[in-house]
C-alpha positions, 0 to 999 in steps of 0.5 A, spaced: 502 443 474 497 444 479 493 450 478 494 453 485 502 452 483 501 456 477 497 462 480 502 462 485 508 463 480 504 468 476 503 472 483 511 472 484 512 474 477 507 479 477 510 482 484 517 483 480 514 487 475 511 492 480 513 499 479 516 502 486 514 509 488 519 514 488 523 515 495 525 522 496 528 525 502 524 529 507 525 535 511 527 531 517 532 528 513 529 521 513 527 517 506 520 518 505 515 514 500 511 518 495 504 516 495 500 515 488 493 518 489 491 516 483 493 508 484 497 503 488 503 506 492 508 500 491 514 499 496 518 493 497 514 489 492 508 491 497 502 495 494 497 499 497 491 503 495 492 509 500 487 515 500 490 521 504 484 525 503 479 520 506 485 517 511 484 510 508 488 505 506 486 498 502 490 492 500 488 489 494 483 483 496 481 486 503 476 491 505 478 499 506 480 501 513 483 507 516 490 509 516 493 509 523 492 515 527 499 516 528 501 517 521 501 523 518 499 523 510 498 530 509 504 532 505 503 526 500 509 522 503 510 516 509 516 513 511 518 506 510 516 504 517 509 508 516 508 504 510 509 498 513 504 500 519 499 501 514 500 495 510 499 491 517 493 495 518 490 493 511 492 486 512 488 486 518 482 489 515 481 482 512 475 480 508 473 481 500 474 488 498 471 490 492 470 496 487 465 499 491 469 498 498 474 504 495 474 510 500 
């Protein structure tokens, strides 16, 4: 088996075991994802390192970037759509992130 095929298989299997963030109902009646401030926040098998205090987000392997200005993370939750927007911003940050890159 090719080493890349093996790595891809491991990545898919690892994604299946990722604990998903709790989803709660916000005061507006919308589903909201609770942000894990001490690690990764995972939803729909996508994980982001979200830092509400620094208003930054990072996808594993990418650089840290700013949370889009239209997203309010002050209450420690985001809607699924806001999570997708942050995921897009984190993906576009590109580059090689490192431990020293964390905000």
